[in-house]
KOLTORLUM-602261 format. One record per residue (C-alpha): y, z, x; residue in one letter. Coordinates in Angstrom, 3 decimals, m for minus. Layout:
% KOLTORLUM-602261
R     north        up      east  rest
R         Y         Z         X     A
...
% end
This chain:
% KOLTORLUM-602261
R     north        up      east  rest
R    44.015  m134.900   m90.202     M
R    42.133  m138.286   m89.617     S
R    38.547  m138.448   m87.979     I
R    40.065  m139.829   m84.619     K
R    42.347  m136.808   m84.739     E
R    39.616  m134.547   m85.316     K
R    37.582  m135.788   m82.960     Q
R    40.638  m135.637   m80.187     N
R    41.111  m131.983   m81.447     F
R    37.461  m130.902   m80.932     Q
R    37.298  m132.279   m77.636     T
R    40.412  m130.988   m76.482     S
R    39.588  m127.581   m77.646     Q
R    35.937  m127.889   m76.070     G
R    33.726  m127.556   m78.995     F
R    31.019  m130.425   m77.573     K
R    31.612  m129.222   m73.854     E
R    31.627  m125.135   m73.714     T
R    29.674  m123.177   m76.274     S
R    33.132  m120.593   m76.343     T
R    35.790  m121.242   m78.370     F
R    39.368  m118.960   m78.325     K
R    41.808  m120.318   m81.263     P
R    45.140  m119.713   m80.966     L
R    46.230  m120.135   m84.754     N
R    44.377  m120.108   m88.316     E
R    43.812  m123.714   m88.859     N
R    42.271  m124.020   m85.264     E
R    39.714  m121.465   m86.528     I
R    39.265  m123.483   m89.483     A
R    38.359  m126.522   m88.226     E
R    35.910  m125.018   m85.734     F
R    34.196  m123.035   m88.906     V
R    33.732  m126.845   m90.649     R
R    32.755  m128.602   m87.810     N
R    29.779  m126.136   m86.995     C
R    29.361  m126.255   m90.824     H
R    28.583  m130.195   m90.987     S
R    26.094  m129.711   m87.539     K
R    24.617  m126.582   m89.116     N
R    25.517  m124.744   m85.680     I
R    25.708  m120.870   m85.926     P
R    28.366  m118.862   m84.339     I
R    28.829  m115.680   m83.616     E
R    32.481  m113.891   m83.985     I
R    34.017  m111.998   m81.333     K
R    37.235  m109.742   m80.838     G
R    37.002  m107.416   m77.969     H
R    33.560  m106.575   m77.702     G
R    34.010  m103.180   m78.902     S
R    31.744  m103.600   m81.491     K
R    29.612  m106.419   m81.132     A
R    26.441  m104.083   m80.018     K
R    26.466  m102.842   m83.531     V
R    23.648  m104.741   m85.611     G
R    20.734  m106.952   m84.848     R
R    20.633  m109.212   m82.079     N
R    20.614  m112.810   m83.500     F
R    20.304  m116.456   m81.988     Q
R    23.801  m118.351   m81.729     S
R    25.147  m121.654   m80.327     E
R    28.836  m120.979   m80.423     K
R    30.612  m118.111   m79.815     L
R    34.403  m117.813   m81.215     I
R    36.519  m115.334   m79.312     D
R    39.781  m114.646   m81.320     L
R    41.029  m112.372   m78.763     S
R    44.034  m114.752   m78.053     N
R    44.671  m115.393   m81.887     Y
R    46.884  m111.876   m81.882     S
R    50.085  m110.705   m82.974     G
R    52.021  m107.979   m85.625     I
R    53.338  m110.816   m88.089     I
R    55.436  m108.129   m90.334     K
R    55.740  m104.499   m90.329     Y
R    58.170  m102.695   m93.094     E
R    57.876   m99.212   m92.292     P
R    60.159   m98.760   m95.605     E
R    57.884  m100.354   m97.097     E
R    54.679   m98.683   m95.802     L
R    52.442  m101.670   m94.734     Y
R    51.909  m104.439   m91.661     I
R    50.908  m107.707   m91.503     K
R    48.441  m108.618   m88.465     V
R    46.699  m111.282   m86.621     K
R    42.559  m110.335   m87.041     A
R    42.705  m110.137   m82.857     G
R    45.399  m107.777   m82.661     T
R    44.365  m104.782   m80.585     P
R    44.274  m101.528   m82.285     L
R    46.370  m100.152   m79.718     S
R    49.357  m102.666   m80.045     E
R    49.047  m101.578   m83.872     I
R    49.018   m97.756   m83.213     T
R    51.913   m98.198   m80.386     N
R    53.816   m99.957   m82.801     E
R    53.270   m97.594   m85.687     L
R    54.105   m94.697   m83.483     D
R    57.589   m95.571   m83.153     K
R    58.386   m94.732   m86.550     N
R    55.927   m91.494   m86.410     N
R    53.396   m93.700   m88.770     Q
R    50.045   m94.431   m88.011     H
R    46.593   m96.262   m89.935     L
R    45.282   m92.818   m91.788     A
R    42.022   m93.871   m91.924     F
R    41.678   m93.066   m88.088     E
R    39.804   m95.782   m86.615     P
R    36.792   m95.299   m84.317     L
R    36.780   m96.033   m80.689     D
R    33.034   m97.025   m79.941     L
R    33.923   m97.785   m76.414     G
R    33.088   m94.254   m75.446     Y
R    29.018   m94.486   m76.248     I
R    28.672   m98.453   m75.258     F
R    30.682   m98.191   m71.994     E
R    31.151   m95.016   m71.404     G
R    35.216   m95.577   m71.428     K
R    38.106   m96.723   m73.895     S
R    37.857  m100.366   m76.006     N
R    39.191   m99.309   m79.667     P
R    38.876  m103.359   m80.202     G
R    40.997  m105.280   m82.837     T
R    42.421  m104.457   m86.210     I
R    39.670  m107.380   m87.182     G
R    36.683  m105.643   m85.948     G
R    37.870  m102.255   m87.410     T
R    38.147  m103.335   m90.967     I
R    35.116  m106.092   m90.776     A
R    32.661  m102.967   m89.870     C
R    34.511  m100.684   m92.001     N
R    34.250   m97.591   m89.622     F
R    36.077   m94.723   m90.635     S
R    37.364   m91.103   m88.648     G
R    37.601   m87.603   m89.918     S
R    40.005   m87.824   m92.597     R
R    37.639   m90.213   m94.521     R
R    37.000   m87.980   m97.575     F
R    40.578   m87.293   m97.924     K
R    42.215   m90.424   m97.628     V
R    39.545   m92.923   m98.192     G
R    37.797   m95.270   m96.180     S
R    39.333   m98.414   m93.663     A
R    38.454  m100.969   m96.967     R
R    40.722   m98.576   m98.817     D
R    43.850   m99.288   m97.104     H
R    43.735  m103.198   m96.921     V
R    46.369  m104.484   m99.316     L
R    46.021  m107.996   m98.465     G
R    43.633  m110.511   m96.252     I
R    43.052  m113.772   m95.358     K
R    39.481  m115.252   m94.577     I
R    37.804  m118.399   m93.174     I
R    34.324  m118.737   m95.067     N
R    31.488  m120.443   m94.203     G
R    32.595  m123.557   m95.072     R
R    36.554  m123.283   m92.873     G
R    38.203  m122.755   m96.099     E
R    41.090  m120.444   m96.020     I
R    41.578  m118.149   m98.878     I
R    44.010  m115.349   m99.169     K
R    43.797  m112.522  m101.352     S
R    46.023  m109.422  m102.739     G
R    49.347  m108.853  m100.997     G
R    51.579  m106.615   m98.990     T
R    52.758  m103.534  m101.232     V
R    50.612  m100.878  m102.596     V
R    51.568  m101.865  m106.444     K
R    49.652  m104.953  m105.902     N
R    45.885  m104.759  m106.508     V
R    45.040  m108.534  m106.847     T
R    42.123  m109.388  m104.711     G
R    40.928  m106.041  m103.965     Y
R    37.334  m106.622  m104.720     D
R    37.381  m109.730  m102.430     L
R    38.637  m107.458   m99.401     S
R    36.156  m104.762  m100.492     K
R    33.042  m107.088  m100.262     I
R    34.289  m108.665   m96.759     V
R    35.054  m105.225   m95.183     T
R    31.762  m103.427   m93.631     G
R    29.969  m107.397   m93.636     S
R    30.194  m107.379   m90.033     Y
R    31.576  m110.894   m90.094     G
R    28.424  m112.160   m91.822     T
R    30.656  m113.750   m94.829     L
R    33.732  m114.679   m93.473     A
R    35.939  m114.601   m90.415     I
R    39.014  m112.112   m91.063     I
R    42.371  m113.885   m89.920     S
R    44.868  m111.746   m91.542     E
R    45.559  m108.485   m92.495     L
R    48.108  m106.605   m94.408     S
R    47.685  m102.684   m94.302     L
R    48.912   m99.800   m95.747     K
R    50.624   m97.578   m93.267     V
R    51.518   m93.767   m93.737     L
R    53.830   m91.003   m92.173     P
R    51.891   m89.092   m89.706     K
R    51.431   m85.495   m90.729     P
R    54.904   m83.306   m89.186     P
R    52.327   m81.112   m87.552     S
R    48.472   m80.056   m87.426     T
R    46.893   m76.753   m86.670     K
R    42.981   m76.133   m86.443     T
R    41.139   m73.074   m87.666     L
R    38.091   m72.427   m85.321     I
R    35.076   m70.548   m86.633     I
R    32.856   m69.095   m83.678     H
R    29.297   m68.992   m83.817     S
R    28.546   m69.830   m87.508     A
R    24.993   m71.379   m87.434     Q
R    24.557   m74.458   m89.280     L
R    23.212   m73.107   m92.849     K
R    26.565   m70.621   m92.392     K
R    29.054   m73.756   m91.444     A
R    27.788   m76.120   m94.038     I
R    29.100   m73.170   m96.656     E
R    31.945   m73.026   m94.488     Y
R    32.913   m76.368   m95.048     M
R    32.088   m76.850   m98.518     S
R    34.261   m74.328   m99.254     T
R    37.644   m75.789   m97.121     G
R    36.727   m79.004   m98.542     L
R    36.684   m77.389  m102.301     S
R    39.682   m75.156  m101.783     S
R    43.339   m75.855  m102.508     S
R    44.711   m75.654   m98.907     V
R    43.902   m79.508   m98.646     D
R    41.670   m79.623   m95.575     V
R    41.916   m83.352   m93.708     S
R    38.783   m82.497   m91.528     G
R    35.743   m80.159   m91.452     A
R    32.827   m80.649   m88.402     V
R    30.202   m79.178   m87.063     F
R    29.413   m79.136   m83.308     Y
R    25.965   m76.977   m82.193     P
R    26.371   m75.017   m79.048     E
R    24.894   m77.597   m77.104     Y
R    28.303   m79.402   m76.969     F
R    30.178   m76.336   m76.187     K
R    30.796   m77.370   m72.810     D
R    31.777   m80.803   m73.697     K
R    35.247   m79.095   m74.122     F
R    38.167   m78.413   m71.631     S
R    40.655   m76.509   m74.221     L
R    42.319   m73.308   m73.587     N
R    41.675   m72.104   m77.275     D
R    37.994   m72.880   m77.196     L
R    36.693   m70.348   m74.939     T
R    33.804   m68.554   m77.303     N
R    29.849   m69.233   m76.839     K
R    27.984   m70.735   m79.638     G
R    28.457   m73.399   m82.246     P
R    31.713   m74.536   m83.541     I
R    33.125   m75.119   m87.019     T
R    36.596   m77.118   m87.459     A
R    38.852   m77.224   m89.955     L
R    41.787   m78.963   m89.606     R
R    45.331   m78.087   m92.278     I
R    48.073   m80.409   m91.901     E
R    51.681   m80.598   m93.169     G
R    54.706   m78.742   m92.280     V
R    54.654   m75.704   m90.196     N
R    55.833   m73.495   m92.938     S
R    53.103   m74.462   m95.133     S
R    50.286   m74.889   m92.721     I
R    50.165   m71.208   m91.842     E
R    50.648   m70.303   m95.568     D
R    47.526   m72.530   m96.136     R
R    45.342   m71.447   m92.968     I
R    45.784   m67.872   m93.821     N
R    44.810   m68.722   m97.175     R
R    41.636   m70.406   m96.029     L
R    40.576   m67.050   m93.288     V
R    40.478   m64.802   m96.502     K
R    38.930   m67.317   m98.652     E
R    36.038   m67.777   m96.397     L
R    36.099   m64.217   m95.398     G
R    36.436   m64.333   m91.883     L
R    37.319   m61.615   m89.421     L
R    40.011   m62.186   m86.377     N
R    36.829   m61.931   m83.863     D
R    35.047   m64.762   m85.414     E
R    37.857   m67.109   m85.521     I
R    40.771   m68.410   m83.380     N
R    43.246   m71.873   m83.784     F
R    43.805   m74.924   m81.736     L
R    47.504   m75.473   m81.728     D
R    49.071   m79.198   m82.016     E
R    48.423   m80.830   m79.023     Q
R    45.241   m79.248   m78.504     Q
R    44.140   m80.284   m82.099     S
R    45.231   m83.649   m81.280     K
R    42.657   m83.893   m78.670     I
R    39.620   m82.023   m80.672     F
R    40.321   m84.644   m83.447     W
R    40.454   m87.647   m81.009     R
R    37.406   m86.626   m79.152     Y
R    35.811   m86.325   m82.412     T
R    37.179   m89.706   m83.599     Q
R    35.578   m91.203   m80.684     D
R    32.125   m89.677   m80.797     L
R    32.804   m88.587   m77.249     K
R    30.117   m86.297   m77.319     A
R    27.695   m89.037   m76.688     F
R    29.615   m90.510   m74.215     Q
R    27.710   m92.596   m72.066     K
R    24.445   m91.771   m73.516     T
R    21.292   m94.009   m73.157     T
R    19.659   m92.852   m76.030     K
R    20.095   m94.383   m79.346     D
R    22.439   m93.225   m82.578     I
R    22.369   m93.202   m85.870     M
R    25.429   m92.891   m88.527     K
R    23.682   m90.952   m91.471     I
R    25.387   m90.172   m94.886     V
R    23.971   m88.084   m97.351     V
R    24.877   m85.469  m100.242     P
R    26.439   m82.219   m98.746     P
R    23.885   m80.471  m100.232     S
R    21.115   m81.986   m98.503     E
R    22.421   m82.066   m95.330     T
R    20.446   m78.767   m94.338     L
R    17.458   m79.760   m95.704     N
R    17.409   m83.206   m93.967     L
R    17.845   m82.293   m90.945     L
R    15.262   m79.746   m91.179     N
R    13.314   m82.331   m91.510     N
R    14.845   m84.937   m88.561     L
R    14.445   m82.200   m86.130     K
R    10.990   m83.636   m84.442     K
R    13.076   m86.963   m83.744     F
R    16.247   m85.838   m82.266     S
R    17.637   m83.909   m79.281     S
R    21.631   m83.480   m80.070     R
R    23.503   m84.162   m83.487     Y
R    26.678   m83.483   m84.863     F
R    28.234   m83.241   m88.143     I
R    31.324   m84.847   m89.945     E
R    33.377   m85.079   m93.323     W
R    32.419   m81.591   m94.370     G
R    28.778   m82.040   m94.000     G
R    28.634   m85.595   m95.606     N
R    28.476   m87.584   m92.234     L
R    25.741   m86.911   m89.494     I
R    26.128   m88.726   m85.986     W
R    22.466   m88.435   m84.906     F
R    20.722   m89.232   m81.526     E
R    17.092   m89.993   m81.716     I
R    14.605   m89.761   m78.776     E
R    12.008   m91.859   m78.205     N
R    12.733   m94.576   m81.067     M
R    10.227   m96.766   m82.497     S
R     9.085   m98.474   m85.499     Q
R     6.783   m95.535   m86.796     E
R     9.845   m92.996   m86.137     I
R    12.682   m95.440   m87.947     L
R    10.142   m95.569   m91.024     K
R     9.504   m92.044   m91.248     T
R    13.458   m91.514   m90.925     M
R    14.226   m94.145   m93.587     N
R    12.043   m92.446   m95.945     E
R    13.414   m88.888   m95.480     V
R    17.065   m90.223   m95.555     I
R    16.209   m91.972   m98.827     A
R    14.729   m88.929  m100.306     K
R    17.970   m86.882  m100.054     C
R    19.603   m89.640  m100.946     G
R    21.329   m90.962   m98.156     G
R    21.754   m93.984   m96.370     Y
R    21.774   m94.738   m92.438     N
R    22.559   m97.271   m89.730     I
R    21.838   m97.619   m86.540     L
R    25.024   m98.020   m84.714     V
R    23.522   m97.675   m81.052     K
R    19.892   m99.353   m80.110     L
R    18.274  m100.631   m77.316     D
R    18.607  m104.282   m76.955     D
R    14.455  m104.396   m77.012     G
R    14.342  m103.204   m80.894     F
R    17.247  m105.055   m82.158     K
R    15.575  m108.226   m83.354     S
R    12.497  m106.126   m84.873     S
R    13.797  m103.147   m86.446     M
R    16.140  m102.449   m89.392     D
R    19.285  m101.713   m88.146     V
R    20.759  m101.665   m91.688     F
R    18.708   m99.825   m94.076     K
R    18.662  m102.002   m97.406     I
R    16.777  m102.169  m100.530     D
R    14.911  m105.091  m102.102     H
R    17.437  m105.403  m104.697     I
R    20.531  m104.849  m102.185     K
R    18.994  m107.185  m100.137     Y
R    18.776  m109.965  m102.962     K
R    22.454  m109.565  m103.856     L
R    23.874  m109.520  m100.528     S
R    21.482  m112.780  m100.289     E
R    23.497  m114.082  m102.678     K
R    26.885  m113.339  m101.189     L
R    26.037  m114.864   m98.471     K
R    25.049  m118.170  m100.202     T
R    28.559  m117.886  m101.635     S
R    30.475  m117.100   m98.367     F
R    28.284  m118.777   m96.159     D
R    25.620  m121.620   m97.595     P
R    24.574  m122.740   m94.253     K
R    24.319  m119.172   m92.954     R
R    26.509  m119.686   m89.780     I
R    28.175  m116.700   m89.418     L
R    26.521  m114.166   m87.287     N
R    23.316  m114.955   m89.286     P
R    20.919  m112.358   m89.365     G
R    23.087  m109.722   m87.690     K
R    22.929  m107.425   m90.504     M
R    19.925  m108.483   m91.848     Y
R    17.009  m110.544   m91.375     S
R    17.209  m114.126   m92.603     G
R    21.176  m113.432   m93.860     I
% end
């Protein structure tokens, strides 16, 4: 493209007249980034805005809105992959996969409920950029583990392709793993090839009533180590009980839920074995059928327990052996929490957030061998608090990665860490 053509392109696309740019193709994205790179203009990256509130506040002069850069490029059900543009809505992908009884097995989260009080699953680009995964995470891996191939535009405006479209092609996996979970601070994702899997033929959920925290963690740990192949393990304290309006959830007290998936005959045998392994009595349990199970796990996956909350929410990942100790040490900071991934993940609501409280919580979590992200935080704190906790060594590594991908630090600058 000549200089004159570039100038005409810039003017026609609004580079000079407006702060928001909505590209229609990959080349427009790259040209926009190159233009901003040459002028040291910081850019905010947005899809549907479902995850825009995750991370620190930062200054940007331009907003690139990828919602028009959307569409399924190729879908091969027999080869178990789908290739999509980054701005493609998750709902569109889900609807297409449904036609062949397939799904994204890592169960993407819908954060719309905690930020907007209603569903907003967002785009596939945002999902992979943030690496949020649902209840099946401990069984099938995280979102980044389902990326077969990726195309990105780095901070220089260069288009880079890595990986392939079939499971056996592993070239470039490292690049996708670096970009996934970087929240748009390293590159703009333009295209993704994702592994898809058949949906389980059927689902049933074992509900254990009234088990307190310590016992619930034991049940989940036993379930996950069992040969019955549990695919979901969650604990809800009693204060969430009224949130569920399912016919088979009528008992009072805390809820411990273990999900079993597969063919019906297999499920029945495995769930009976699990009941025996856990030493449970009939009056301590009941079961959710397939439809009620889907509702229950969708509710869990979308964090609907915290729907419309005005409080701050922290995601804590910790070894399950430390979960009980951690929660006992954090009692004074929380009004509500629930536990996912068999004890490995805690969604934690925080009362009266402050720098002092965050510092204390970070220290307690670090001592337990865990890490944390402030997923939902009042805007007044976002510029001053460490939304993503990181030590000095990892900060230096992140700084080097940022320099390599985005030397002028124009892509979502400061969204994850101050100065990067």
